[in-house]
N, C-alpha and C positions, 0 to 999 in steps of 0.2 A: 670442532669435532664433527658437526653435521656437514661442514664443507668437505672434510676428508672423506666421509662416507659417500657424499655426492660425487666426488671425484672418482672414487673407486667404482661406483655404479656406472659412470660414464665410460670408464675403461672397459667394462663388460660390454656395454652397448656398442662401442667402437669395434669390438671384435665380433659383433653379430649376435651376441646374447641379449636380445632386445627384451626378453621377459624376465631377466635376472636382475637382482638388485642387491645392494649392500646397505645394511642399516646398523644402528647402534643398539645393541640389546641392553636391558637393564643390567647394571654391573656396579661393582665397587671399585673405584679407581684410586683408592687411598694408597695402594701399593705402587702407584705410578705406571700401571699397565693398562692400556686401552685395547679392548677387543672389538673388532668389527665382525659382524655376522653376514655371510653371503647366502642368499636364497636363490638358487639356480632354478629358473623356470623350466619345466619339462613338457614334453609332448604327450598329450593324452590319446588323441586319435588324429589320423589324417584321412580326409574324405574328399570325394569328388561329387559335387552336387548332391550331397546327402548319402552317397553310396561309397562303398569301399571295394572297387574292382581289383582283381588280382594283380593287374599291372602296376598298381601303386606300390606293391611289395618289391617290384624290380627297381622302381625309381627311388623309393625311400626305405631300403632294407634296414632293419634294426632301429627304426625311428621311434616306435612306440616306447615311451618311458625314457627316451634319451633327452639330454639337455637340449632345449630349443636353440638352434643357431640359424640366424637368417641366411648365412652363406650356404649352409646345407640345403635350405629350402630353395635358394636361388639356383643351386646346381641342379636340383630336381626339376625345377621349372624349365631350365635350359634343356634338359633331356627331353621333356615333354614337348617343348616348343619346336623341336626338330621336325615334328609332324605338323604340317600346316593346318590339318583339320582337327588338331587336338590342343590348340593353344589355350592357356588357362590364365586366370588371375588368382590372387591369393588373399585370404582373409584370416587373421588370427583372432580367435574368440576365446573368452574365458572357459575353462573346463569345469567339470563337475567336482573336481577335487582341488584343494588348496595348492597353489603353486603350479598347476597344470593348465595347459592351453589346448584348444582344439584348432587344428589347421584345416581350413576349409578351402578347397579349390573350386573354382567355377569355370565352366567352359565358356570361352569368349564367343564362339560361334559354333554352329552345328553344320559345318560344311561336310560334304560327302567324303568318305575315307579313301577315295581313289581319284586319280587324275590321269587323263590321257593327253599327251602333248604331241602336236604335229609341228614339224619344223622344216624349213627349206633355206638353203644358203648357197653361197658360191665359194666355200672354204676349201674345196678339193683342189688337187693338183691337175695341171693341164693333161698330163699323160694318163691319169686314171679316171678323170671326170671331175670337172670343176663344180658343176651343180650337184648338190647333195640333198637328199631328203632323209628325215628321221621320224620315227614313231616311238614314243615312250609311254610307259605305264608305271605309275607309282601307287603303292598300297600302304596305307597308314594302319599299323597295329592289327593286321589280320589275325594274329595269334592272341591278341589281347594283352601283349607284354610290352607295348610301346615300341615294337619292332617296326622297321621300315624296309620294304622290298621295292626295288627299282629295276626296270627292264627297258632296254632301248635297242632298236635295230636301225641301221642306216644303210643307204645304198645310193650310188650315183644315179642321176636321173637322165643320163645322156644316151644310154643304150647303144653305144658304138661297139661294134665287134672288135674284140681284142683289147678293149679298155674297160677296166672294172675296178670298183672300190666298194667294199661292203664291210659292215661290222656288226657286232652283237655284244652287248654288255648286260650283266646281271649282278646285282649286289644286294646284300642284306646287312642291316646294323641292328644291334641289340644292346640296350643299356642295362646297367646294374650299378646303382649308386653313383660313385665317382668314376666308374669304369664304362667303357663302350667297346663292344666287340664288333668286328666287321669282316665280311668276306666279299670278294669281288672276282668275277670271271669276265674275261674279255677275249674276243677273237676278232681277227680282221683278215681280209684277203684282198689282194690287189693284183692287177694285171695291166701291162702296157707294152707296146711294141718299141723296141730300140733298133734303129737302123744301123747296120754294120755291113760293109761291103755290098752296098746297093740292095740290101735285103732287110726286111723287118723280122726281128727275132723276138719271141715272147720273153718278157721279163716278169716273173711271178714272185709275189711275196705272201707269206703266211705267218701270222703271229697267234699264239695261244698263251694266255697269261692267267695265273691264279695268284691272288693276293689275300693273305690273312693279316689283319691289323688289330691292334689293341691300343686303347687310349685311356689315360687316367689323369684326372684333375688332381694336381699336387697341392695347389694353394689358390685361395680366392679371398679377396677382400672387396671393399666397396668400389674400387677402381680397377683392379688388376686380376688377372688369372694366369696361372702357370700350369701347363700340362706336359705330360710325357707320352710319347708315341713310340710304338714298336711295330715293325712289320716284317713279314716274310713273303717273298715273291718268287715264283717260278715262272720264267718266261722262255718259251720255245719258239725260235724264229727260224724260218726256212725261206731262203731266197734262191731262185734258179734263173739261169739265163740260157736260152736255147736248150732247155732240158738238163743242163748241168748245174749241180749245186755249187753255190759260192760260199766257201767255208768262212771267209772273213765276215760275212753278214748273215751267217746261219748258226749262231750259238744257241745252246740251251744254258740258261743262267739261273742260279739260285742266289738270292740276294737278301741279306738281313739288314734291316735299317732301324735306326733309333734316333730320336730327336726331341728337342724341347719346343714347346709352343707357348709363347708369352704374348699377352695382349694387355694394354693399359689405356686408360683415358688420358688425354692431354688437353685440358681445358674442355672445349666443346668438340674436340677431335679425338682420334685414337692412333695408336702405334702398335704394330705387331713385329715380333722377331722370332724366327724359326731356324736355329742351327740344327744340322743333322749330319749323320755319318752313315754310309752304306758300305757293306762288306760282302764281296762275292764269296760263295761257299762251294767247296767240293762236295756237294750233297744233292739229293733229289734229282739225280740224273744229269747233273751239270756236265758240260763238255770238258773233256780232258785238255790240259794245256798242250798246245802244239807249237813247234818251232815256227816263228814268223807270224804267229797270231797273238792277239792280246790274251793275257791271262784271265782265267775265270775267277780267281781269288783276288780281285782288285779291291782297292779302298778308294772311296770317293767322299769328299767333304763338301757340304753345301751350306749356304746361308741365304735365307729369304727374309725380306723386311718390307713393310708397307706402312703408309701413313695417310691419314685423312684429316683435312682441316677446312671447316666452313669459313669462308671469307666474308660472306654476307648471307642473308636469309636465302638467296637464290643462287649464289656462286660458291663453289667449293673446289679445293685442290686435292688431288689424289696422286700419290707417288708410290712406286714399288721398285724393288730391285732384287736381283738374284745373282749369286756368285757360286761357281763350282771350281774345285781344284782337286787334283789327284796326283800321286807320285807314279801312277801306272799308265800304260797305254790301254785305252778302253775300246770295247766293241762299239760300232756306230749307234746302237740302241741306247747306250749309256752316256754318250757325249752330250754336251750342251749345244743347243741349236740357237743361233742368234740371227734374227731376221724373220718377221712375220707378225701376224695379228696379236700374238700373245707374248712377244718379246720386243723387237724393234719394229714399230709400225712404219709403213712406207715401202715395205718389201713383201713379196708373196712367194713366187716360185724360186727366188734366189735367196740364199742364206749362207751363213758360216756355221760350221760345226767343228768342234775340237774337244780335246780332253779337258781343257781349262779355259774359262771365260766368264763373262759377266755382262749384265745389261741393266739399264736404269730407265724406268718409264715415268713420264710426267704428264698429267692431264688436268685440265681445268674444265669444269662442268657448269653450265648455266641452265637451270631448270625454271621454266615459266609455269604459269597457271594452266590447269587442265582446260583443253579446248573441246567443244562439242564435236562428237563423231571422230575426232582425231586422237584424243587422249592427252597425256602430259608430255610435251616436247622437252628434250634435253639436248642442247647444243654443246659440243665438246671440241677442244683443240688439244693436240698431243704433240710432244717432242720427246723422242726416245733416243738413247745412245747405247751402244754395246760393242763388244769385241771379243775375240778369241786369241789365245796365245799360240805362237808357232810351236810345232812339235814335229816328230818324225812323220806323222800321218796327216798334218794340217799345216797350211801356210800361215794362218793367223791373219789378223787385220781388224779394222774397226768399221762400224756402221753408225750413221746418223740418219734418222728418218722422222717424218712429221705426218700428221693426219688431221683431218677435220671430220667430225661425225655428227649425225643427227639421229636421235632415237625417239620413238613414239611409244608410250606405254599406256596400255589399257588393262582393266582387270583380267581379261582373258586373252589378251594378245599383245605382242611386242613386235616392233619393226625397227630396223636400224640400217643406216647407210653410212659408209665410210669412204673417204677419198684420201689416199695417201701418196706421199711423194718422197723418194729417197733423196737425201741431201749429201751424203758422203758414203763412199764404198771403195774397197780396194780395187786396184786395176785387175781386170780379167773377170770380175763378177758379172758385169753387164745387167743390172736390174732394169725392169721396165720403168719408163719415165713417170708413169702414174699407175697406181693400183686401186682397184675398187673392191670393197667388201660390202655385201648386203645380206640381210637375214630377216626372216619373218617366222614367228612361232605363234601357235594357238593352243590354248589349254581348255579341255572340255571337263 
């Protein structure tokens, strides 16, 4: 009978109820009935370094008096740890009442609640400016609600007349229990000359985008999490050539998106899976459908997956993939792009874009010991493949590319250098025989 009670208690613990137990009360079993009594441990208080700031009510709403579940506490700690300057550890202590516990959080470090980041790289396009500079500001919990605010501005560093690339983004996220709310604004402007009939004509691009998103954790256990995401995007794109608007690349789109976010441990590694669907809406000023142009009320289905597996203490394997399909013709901004630093490495200014396509990235990292003045080096090799399907607006084809990379990481600075080579591409694409990416960033 004691073994049965012990088994029932373990079932509670496996579900995260670590302060609950099942025991055998005094009873008369002469009638052949055995009763087990469950005592569910509850939360008396939640505090941070002996205080109860108002932000804890956003992280752990309705926690006081609730049954203590370790998964709920892990969810709250994950919400807090989004903010680098607010990371915490947890301690569960006996409460002042029978069956109650005090949850005590401790700040791990007392870092400043703001960060300024400076960055420079060569990720830009030849026509608008290869060298790019960026300045970013991040604020942790300025409202005391574990909110996070981020701002970034970028600009090309070449200063050539008629060549321009600049951008601005601002975002805020706010947690509430299992929920997280977010808003993001982004704008970008570009300019480059296109030579037609022995004359350079200005080609201008402008994008303004607003995104509202909502995320909820649906399930969590000791190894896995399952979340649901919902988003609403309004994107206004304007493209002109020689002063004339190009309708095919100048839509205003309203897009609703929904997807699942699954992550699980696999031994010492992990695996993620993110299926999603997006639907264009005739709302928020979206462009009317016009003959010969893609519809605004499109449907797009995508699937993203990634995996990480340590092979030795210093060598690891990282893989990721993305697939997109649709029954509709899409505007250029909604198509999949294959070829570049974030899809198939080994390509830069040449790529494939289409309504339907996929890519698969593979990388092996070798991380060595930290070196004085240099930081921690990581040497990587990559082999990526991808392709697009033929459609009315795209020829389709496949790409295969490779790269070797060196990254140096320090507490306040990172640097990386990548040398890529295309291995396979369709006729007519004409990629560069070698491509080089480099970047450096500094955090104050």
